[in-house]
N, C-alpha and C positions, 0 to 999 in steps of 0.2 A: 697219441691218437686210434682213436676207433676209425676202424674203416663198416663202414655197414653192411652185411652179407648180401653178396648182387654175383651171383651163379653165373658163370657168363655163357652167352647166349651165340659168343661167337667162336666156341673150340676150334679145333680144325679138325675135319672130317676125314675118313680119309677120301683120298681125291675121286675114287671110282664109286665111293656109297650110295649117290643119287644119281648116277650116271649113265641112266635104264636108258633105253632105245628111244621111248616114248618123251623123252624130258625136252625141251626146248634147246637143251644145249646141242642133241641130237636130230632133231625135229625139223625137216625143212621147211623153209618159211614158205608158206605158201598164201598167207594173204598178204592182201595187196592194197595200195592206196588207193583209195573211188573218189578221188579229186572234185567230180561234179558236186557230190554229196557232202560239202564241207560242213560244220556245224561252228565253226570259230563266232563265241557270245563276243557283242558287244558291250563290251562292259569299259568306264574309264579309268584312267591310268593313275594310279598310287602316285604320289608324288617324287624328284630325284631330291636329294641335295650333293651339292659338291663342296665340300669343309678346303678351305685353306691351309697351308701345312702347319698353319701356328694353331688355328682352330681344333687341327687332327689331336693337338699333342694331348689332351685333356678329357680323355674317352668319353668316363661320365658327363662333362658339363658339357662336351657338344652334344650327348644326348638329350641330355636335360631343355639345351636353346631350341632342338628341333620338334619337339613334343607338342607343343604346342599348336604347329599346324599339323603335325605326323599324324598323329594318335587321330584322329578324326577319321583319317584311310584306316586304320588298322593294322594296316603294314607300308615299308618307303622303303626306298633304296639308297645308297648312301655309296656315290664315288669316290674313292679315294683320292688322295692327291699323286700326280704323274707321279713321283718322286718315292713314292711307298709303294715297294714291288719285295716283299719278303720272297726267301728260298724256301722249296715246299722240298723237305728231307724227303718226302715220299718218293721220288724221282731218283734217290740214288740207287741203281741195281740189285744189292742186296736187299730192296724191299719191291720194286719195281718189277722184277724177274725171278724173285724168290719166294715171299711171304702170298701166303696166300690169306684169303679174306671168304667169311661163308655170306652166301645170298641165301633170298626170298624167291619165289615164282611169283610172281603177281599175274592173277586173270584179270587183264585190262577191262574186257565186253562184258563181265558179272560185275564192276564195282557201283554199275548204279542198277541194272538189269538184272535181276535173281530175284528164283524163288525162295521162299523161306525155307530153310534146312531141312526143318522138321516135317514139311509137305511135303520137299524133295523127297525124303527117305521114307516117306509114307505111302508114295507113288512109285517105288522101289528103284529109282534111278541108280546110275552109278552114283556110287560117292566115290569123290575124291581121299586121297591117300593121307596123311599127314596132317590137317589143319590145326593151327595152334594160333591163338590171338598174340597181341602186344605184349610181352609180358611188362610186368612192373618195375618204377625203375628201384624200389626196394622190394627186395624177395620176404614175406611174409606166408605165414600159413593161414589158408583160407578158412574162414571160418565157416562150422558145419550148422552154426542156426540160424546165420542169413541168407536168407533165399538170394537178395540180392545184388549179394558180393561172389555167388558163387555161380554154380550150373557145366555141365558137360561139354566141356571144350571139343570134342567132337562133335557137338549137333552145333555150332560155329562158324559163322564164312569166314574163312584167314585165308594167310598164305604162308602154302608148302614153303616146309623148308629144300634149297635149291643145292646149285653144284659150286664148293669151294674153285675159287680164281688167284693164281696172279693178276697185278696191276695187266701186264703185260696179254696174257691169258684175254680180259675180260674185256681189251680194248680190242683187241681183235673180234670177238664175237659180237661185241656192239656195234660195229663198224659194219660187220659182213651185214649183222640183220637189217641197218638200217641204209644199207647198201639195196639187198635186194626186195628191203620193202616197200622202197620208194623208186624202182625200177633205175637208179641215177644212172647204172650205165645202157641202157634203155633210153633213158630220154632222147639224150645229142651226142651221141658216141664221139662226135666231135669234139665238145667241148666240157674237157676233163673235169675243170672246179666246179660245176654246176652241182647244187644242195639243195635240199628245197629250204627254203624261210622258216623263220620261226611261226609265221602267221597261216604256211602252208599245212606245220607237223598241230600246230595248236588246232586248227580247222576237223584235220583228221583224227587227233584224238579226242574229241569230243563227240566226233560220228563213229565213233566206236565205243564210246558209254552212252550215248544217248540211243542211236541206231547199228546197233551190232551186225556183222553178216558173216562174221568169222571167229575162230575163236583167237584172243589174241593175248600171248602170253612172252612174259619178260622177266627177266631176272634184276632184280636192285639189291647193291649192297648195304645194307639202311641202318642205323643203330649202330655202325662200327665201335668199340669200345676201343681208343685212342693208345690204352695201356697195351693194346696187343699190336696192329696193325702200325701205329705211329701218330703222330698228331703231323699235318700238313703246314703247322708250324714251328717254329726252331724252339726247342725249350733248354734248358740252364746246362743240361750235355751238350747242349751245342756250345759251350761262350768259347772265344776261342780270339783271337790277337786280333778280326775282323772289327772293328768297333760300326761297321756297317750290318754285321751280323748280330751282335748284340744290341744292339738298338733294336729289333725284329724282337729277339728275346725277352726286353725288358716290354718291349710296346704295352699298352694296356689296350691295344687292337689284337695281338695275339690273345686267341677267346681261352689258351692256357691258361691268361692271366685274368682276363676278365668279370669272372662271376667275386673273385677275392680283393679284388680293387677297393680302396677307400671310398666308403658313400654306397656299397653297395653292400645290403644287410645278408648277402650272403656269406658276407667274408667271417660272418659269426659260426656257420654252421663248422662242426669240427672235423665228421666224415666228408671223405672225397666222394660223394656221390655221383655215380657214371651217369651222364646225360643229363645231369644239373649242373655240377658243379664243376666235371672233368666231361670236356668236347667228344660230341659222337660225329664221324665219321662217317659220308651217305657216298658210296660209288655206284650212279646211275648210269642207264642207259636210255635210249628214245622207249617213251611213252611209260617209264616206270614213273611210280607215282609215289602220293604222300596226300592222303584225302585231309577230309575235314576233321579239323581238331581245334583245340586249345591247349595251350601248353599246360604242366600240371601246376597245380598251385597258382593260373593266373599267370605264372611270372613273364615279364621280358624273354626276346629271343636273338637271338643276333645270327646271321648263318653267312658263313664267308664261301667265294667258289674261287678255291683252287685253282682250278682249271679246268678246260675243254667248254661242250657247247651249252647253250644256255638253259638255265632253269626256269620255266615260267609258274609264277604265285599268283593268287588270287587272296581276299582279303576280306573282311568286313567288322568294321569297328565297334569294337569290345560293347558299346551301351547297343549295339542291335543285334547281341549273343543271341540273345531268348526272339526272336524275328527268325535266326537262322535257323536256328533248332523246330521253332514250330513250323517253317516253310518245312525242313527234311520230311517230318512226321506227317503232315501233310499229304504228300508225292509218296510217302516209300512205308505207309501205314502198315505192310505185312509184313516189313521184317523188325520195325518198334514193338509191333505189338509181342513178336517172338523173343526180342532183344532188347528189354528199353532200356538200357546202356551201352548201344551201338554206335553213339559218336564216341567211347570212351576205346575204341577197337582201334580207330584207324585203317578202318576197310573201306567206308562208302564211300563215294565221289557223289555231286547231285552239281547238275552243269549249271553255271554263274547263271546262262539265262533264263535257269527255273524260279534259282533266287532271284536273281532279281525283277522278274516276273511279277513277284510276290513281295513286292514293296521294299526289299531288305536290298541295302547299298555293299554294291559286290565294288570289288577297284583292284588293278588286275598292274604286278610289275614283272619286270624281264631283268631275269639276273645274267652276268654276264661276266666269264672269268673276270677276277680280281676285286667283284664288288661285295657287298654285304647288303643281305636286306635285314632290317627290322621288325619283329611282331611285337605288340604292345598288349596290355595287358588284357585276356578275358578276351582278345580278339583271334574270332575261327577263320584259319589258314587253311588251302590247301595246292596244289598242283602236280608240275610232271615235268619232268627231265627228257628235255630234245634231242640227246645223245649222250655221248660216255664223256661223263667230267665229277669231278671229285670234291665234296662239298664237306663243310665241317661244321658241326652248330653246338649252343650252350647255354645256357640262362644266364641272367642276369638280373640283381632286385635292385635297384636304385630306393630310396626313400620313400617316392610317390608312390609304388608299388606296393605298401603294405596294404593300405584301404582297400586293394583286391583281394593282396594274400587272406584278409578277413574274412570277407565275401566269401573266397572258395573256400575256407576249410568249415566255413558253418552252415556252404553246398551240401559240402564233402559227410558231414555231420549227417545232415538227412540222407543224402544217398548211401550211408554207410562204404561210404568207400574211403579206402586204403591212402595215409599220408604219405610223403615222400619225406618232408621237412616238417619239424617242429618250430610254424609259424608263432608260437609265444617267446621261444627261447629266443628267435631272431628278434622279436620286436622287442622284449626286455634288455635285450645285449644293445641295442642300437641306443634305449631308452639310454642306458646305462653312461656310455660312451660320449653321449651329448649335454650328459650333466656334466660330467667330466669336463667336457667341451669348454661348456659355459662358465665353470669354474677357473679355469687355466684363463680363460679373455677376462673373465669379468673381478677377478681377485687375485691370480696371479700375473695378472699383464700377459701372458706371451699368449701371440697368436702365431697362427703358421694355417696353409692351403685346409690341412683334414679340420681342424676346429672351429675354425670359418666354414669351412663346409656345412660340420655339423648344425653351426648358429646357425645358419639363412634353415633350417627346417624347424626349427624351435619358434616359440611366441605365442600366444594365445592364438595366433592361424596357423602356425607352419605346422605343416605335414604331415611332423612326426608326433608333435603332439595332440593334432586331429585321431591321430591311429590310438594311440596310447586313450586318448577319451573315450573310443569305443568300445575299447577291448575292455574298458572298466565299467562301462555299462551293460554289457553285456554278462559280467560277473556279478556288479550288485542285485542285476532283475532277476539272476539265478540265484545268488544265497539266499535272497530275500522268499524265493521259494519254496525253502528246504522245511522239513518237519522243525517248529519252533525246538523240540528236546532234542533236534540235531546234536553232536559235540564239534564243535570245529580245535584244531592245531594246526600249529605253522609245522611248514613240513619242511623234513630235513635238506639242507642243500643238493645232498650227493643222490635225493628219490629215483633221477632218472637217467646219473652219470655213465654208468654201464650198463643202462638195460632203459628201452625206448616203452615208454609208458602210454598205453593207449584206452580209452575205452573199453569195456568187452562187447558193447551194444554198437558202438555207430563208429567206432574208431579216430573220434575226438581223440586229440593229442592232451596230453595231463600234465603239460610240464609246469601249469602254472597251478590249477587245481584238482583235485581229485576225491574221492569216495571211495571207500573201506569197509569191510565189517570185520568183525571178528572171528565169524563163522568159516574164513576164506583171507590168509593174510597174502595169498596173490593176484587177486580176483582186486579188478579197481573198474569204477565208474567215472564219466564224465559228472557234474554237478547236475545235468537235467535226466540222466538217470538212474541218479540217486535212487531212488524208491524203486528202481526192478531191478537192483545187483542183487537181491536177497529176497526172503522171506522172512528176514529177523525184523526183531522191532527198531524203529527208528534209533534209542538211545544204544541201540546197540552197532552204530554207525560213526564214523569217522571221517569228517572233513580234513581234508589235509590246504593247505593253503599256501603258498611260496612268499606271497604279499597280501597281505590284508589291503579291504577296503580302504582303510586308514592310510596305510603306507602306498596306496597307487595314487589316492588323491595328493597324497606328500609329492610323489613323481610325476604329475600331473602338472604344481605350482613351481617346479622345479624346472621344468620342460619349459613353463610361461616364465623363466627366469626372477622368482623370486628367490630371494638372497639365505630367506631362513629358511625354506626349502632346500636349496643347495647343500644347504650345512646341513643340515638333518639327515638327507639322504646320502650324503656323504659319508658321516660321519656313520649311520646304521652301515651302511655297505661297503664303506671302503677306510678301515679301521686307520691305515698308512699315509693319508690325505695327510702331507702338508699342512699346518696353521701357519700359514703367513698373511703379511698384509694387513687388509681390515679384518682379517679372519681375527687378531691378535688383539687387536688395537681396542676394541671391544671387550666388555664384558658379558658373558652370558647371565640373561635375567631369568631362561624358564630352560626347563630340559625336558624331553620327551622321556618318561617311566614306563615300561613294558610292563604291566603285572604276569606273574608267574604261578603263585601260587597265591587264594588271602588267604588261605590260615582259618584260625576260630578263632572264636572270642572266648577269654578269658577275663569274669569278671570278680574283677580286686582294685584295689586300690592303684597299685602300682603301673597296672593292665590297660591305663586312659589316663590324658589329663584335658584340660579343656579343648585344646587343641587339637588332639587325634584319639582315636582309639588302636588300640599296638596288638593286633591280632598274632596270638602264637602258629609259628610256622610261616608266617606271611612271606612273601618272596617276590622281588623285584629285580629288571635289569634297565641299568640307563648308561648313555655313553659319556664319558669323561676324561680329560687329561691322562694321558698315563702317567701312572708314577716314577715308572724308568727311565719312560722317554716322552718325557712333557711336549714334543711338539704335533704327537699325533694323538688321536683319540683311541680309546680301547671300552671296552664294555665291564661296566663290575657292577657285580650281584651283592647283594642288598637284602638281608634274611632277621628275622626276628627269633631269639632259640629260648626256651626255658631257661629261666637260671636260679632256678626252684627259689629259696627266701627273696633273692635280691630282685625277683621278677623278672622282666623282660629284659633280655641280652641284647642290643644293637652290631648287627657284624656286618662287614664289606668285604667283597674281597674280587681280588683282581682275576676276570673268569681265563682269561690265559695263564693265568698263574694262581691258582688255588693258595698257596700258600702265604702268599701275598695278600695277609689279613689284617683286621683291623675290628677292635673289640670293645665296646664301653657303652654304661647304663642308659647315655645318652645317643639320642639320634643326632644330634648337632655335633655334639664331643666326638662320635664317631667319625661324622664326615670332616671336620675342621682335621683332625688326624691324618685324613688321605691328604685333604690340603695342606696340610705340613710338610711332609714327607714330600708335594709336587715341587712347592719356594723353594725344597731346599737340592731340587735334582735340577731347577731352571737355574740357581744360582750355584751351582757345580759345572753345570754344564756347560751356562754361557749361550743358555738358549734364548733364542728372539722373542720369546713366547712373553711377556709380560706378568711376573707373581701378581697374585690374588688374594684381594684383602679377608676375604667372608664369601662363607659359602652355607645352604641353608638347608641343613639336614632332613627336616620333615619335608622340603621339597625332592629333595635327591631319593629317598624313600618313595616318594610317591603320595607323600598323604595331605599335598594340595592341589594332585588332581582332582579336577571335580570328579571324573566319571570313575576312579579307583575309589574316591571317598564314599559318591555311592553305595557301590558294592558291597564295603565296610562297615555301613551304616546299615546296612542290606543283612549283614549277620548277628546284626543286635537289633529286632523287633520289637521288642516287650522295653527297649532305652535302660537296661537294668546298669549300664556304664552311666553313670547318674553327673560325674563331675563333666564330661562333656556334652550332655542331652544339657542338661542345666544351663552351662555356657552357651548352646546355638541357642536357647529357646529366651534368653536376656538379649544377645544380640540384638534378634529376629527381633523383639520388643521395643528396644530404644530403636533402631531403623526406623521401625514403622511409623513411632511418636515423632520423629525426626524430621519424616519425609510429608505427615500429614498426610499422608494415603490409607484410606483402607487395607488397600491388598498391600502383604508380609512383604516388600520385596525395599530392601535400601541399601547403603554402601554394604558391601559384605566385608569379613576380616579376610585373607590374606589363603585360607583354605577354599572356599568360593570363587576364587575367579584364576587367573593365571593360562598361559599358554594361548593355543590357539583355541581350546574349549571354552573359552567365556562365554563364549555367545549362546552354546548349550546349556553351560550352568546358569544362566541368568534365568532364563527360560524354564528350565528343570525347576532352581530353588524356587520363583513364582506360586509353581503349584503343588509345590511339596509341602510349603510351610502353611500351605491354606489348609493344608491335612495334619500337618501337623500340628498345629497350634490353632487350638478355640478357645479364647477366655484364659489364656496360659496353661491350656491342662492338653494334653497329649490326645489324640483319638484312640477308642477302645477297639479292637476287633470286629465286633459286633455294630459299632457307629461306624464303620467304613462299611460292611457289608450293606445295611441298611441302604447308606445313599445310594451305593452303585447297586442297585438293587432298583430303587427307584428312578434312576438312569434308564437303568437297560431292560427296565417295561415297559419302554416306548423306542425300543433298538428291535430293528425282522433280525432273522437269523443270522444273514452274512452280514448286518453293520456288526453285530457280537463277536461274528470270527475273526474280520480285521481290527475290532478292539482288543480280541486275546493276542491276537499276532505281533500288533505293536506292544500291547506290553508283555510279551517271551521276547523280545528281542533283545530290549534293554534301553539304555539313557548313551550308546553310544551309536544306536541305530540312527541313519537318514528318518528312519519311519518316528522311532520316538518324539526329535527333532520337532518335526513338521505338526506330532499330534499337541504337544505341548507349546507349540507358538499361538497356535490355534486356541489351544483352550483360552491360553491368557487372552488373548486378542479379544474371547466372548467373556470372561471374566471382567473384563475392565467395559467393555460398550455394556453392560450389564447393569456396573453400577454407577454409568454417568445418569 
């Protein structure tokens, strides 16, 4: 397993390294509570949920059950059943009194009311030292060419690195600060239990933000890696004979487990990304703040307050995210002018009262010890701590997140914003598991909680199906806009196995598709930036696709529970899938043949017959029963080699074991030899697969696939393979006379039908035969040019460019399909 580079920001510093006399740790607390000027915002409360012990057992199931209500608020609070009281390892004396953690100094009075840094520098005001912005979760070198992603960190407002503390020291410091600030001992000496309420602290916090009169600086132990200080939940290393402890170790609400629960697409992420899949700790004190932000990739987040004083949250529903951004830019124009990506830095507050005044809905939640807060996708949230406390947070991604995640990566591309995870990798991994789950349920008749959960997000309207359709839409549009001469090739499976690939320009993840050029093998672009990767000609560039559009459409159909599509997807992507039940009781009549090389036409009697042309060097791939293990499918390579005086020799090889090959002067006989071996093994191994009676060798080579037929025919534009073309014309004439229709389309031989591309083939044949046959004779090049020029004289430049794009795409393109169908309809309409 790879671990993403993420240099720790929490490495322990020398205890005195930041303990200068002016630090908050040594500074006397001079600011005081101004009770009469409280600015407590009046906003509605977010919903609170109280699951029963039974409901609480299924973490993602419960989150899904409350989502229809809670998502409209952006945030919500969950109060676990009273019986749920996980032990907290952080209270162990070895950690509590001896393990140190790092902090940040937060200037609370400057979170909203501050001057732009450059203006401040220009006026020669004293600049605070060691400012830094919040590091990205995945450390990568910044680009030099992209201004949107760069910038001088010293010119940005941020949080200064603070002192190191143990939990014991921080508790003492935090409680002393709070007592002095609110004058606890001065209020009522006789009432030793008096403490400021949450409302008191909230009113004072927003007074400091909106109407500061003094400098207020506090420490915050934020984004602490649990790998260093430890998690507040028991982990596997804590397993003991105590079954109660083990219950919490394995609980889905244990944030160490949440991200990788079955049903969370983050479970397909191979790396333990700190802060996304591995929880972060937050050690707070009074007024320590988390400023307005959304989660990376618009993920869900779950926050648990282990112990201590309350944490106050504010949330804006995801559908109003853009309104919140507009409000902040309106009220803090100078800050955003200086730093357009200010919200990515998590250093700026804006009062909920101001946000609400702009018509943006804001909701409040007060999280107490032992409670969870959920933030929903794209929901902006912020807040502060009321005193010493400890919280832990992590991200999670139920399937309904996928639509938000897609929007996030498209937005990041526009903003030149680096990603933390590969959205496509998670999306296609989830879809693949869902297809296997559907197969288990519908064919193998196996049902369990996991595969039923995946089935629930499939179907025509399923959330996973819709997410894949959206991704296919983006991919198809971008491929259509590539130059016509661009070469397309299947991507190697290990393309991004060891190295994450991203677009050199916008950082878009390249798991599904990438563009490269011969001039630089280490530079890659996304499909949107294919034209700017270099100055080379388009035909020097290569497009790499993990899944072709046809394969993606097969995936969509599989998720819609089409049996044929399920079968096809699994046979292509999982050769060890058991063939049982319905699958083996039916004899397959169609096969998906993938062309590898169309070869070149040789003119001679043996190199064609009435059914097909046999190009020298032709090569294709097809899935069929394994000759050694007939209960699984494997890939076979079919090819045509030059046999000299013997003419073409047909060769079939098992890809995983090329020594297992079959050669014959006939395509049918060659595949018959394969079938004979398979049937022998079925008998010997007593397999559940039934022996097959026959097989069509031309079909297995691909010579009955309409798209392959068209490509091979194009290799012989002057029709020198006379036996083939003569027979084709005879069939066309015969079908025309039988139909009594002037349109030369009738019943076709087997080469003109087949598989799921028959509809495209029908339309193509209608148009092609009109050009091909005129009074029994083929059209010459000059005649075709005359017809086209006459048609194109009536077209403008834009229309001619569209026609050129359609013709260049070839017969497998959706554009071609639409064009041919339209042409056929117009021919029929004109003939009436």
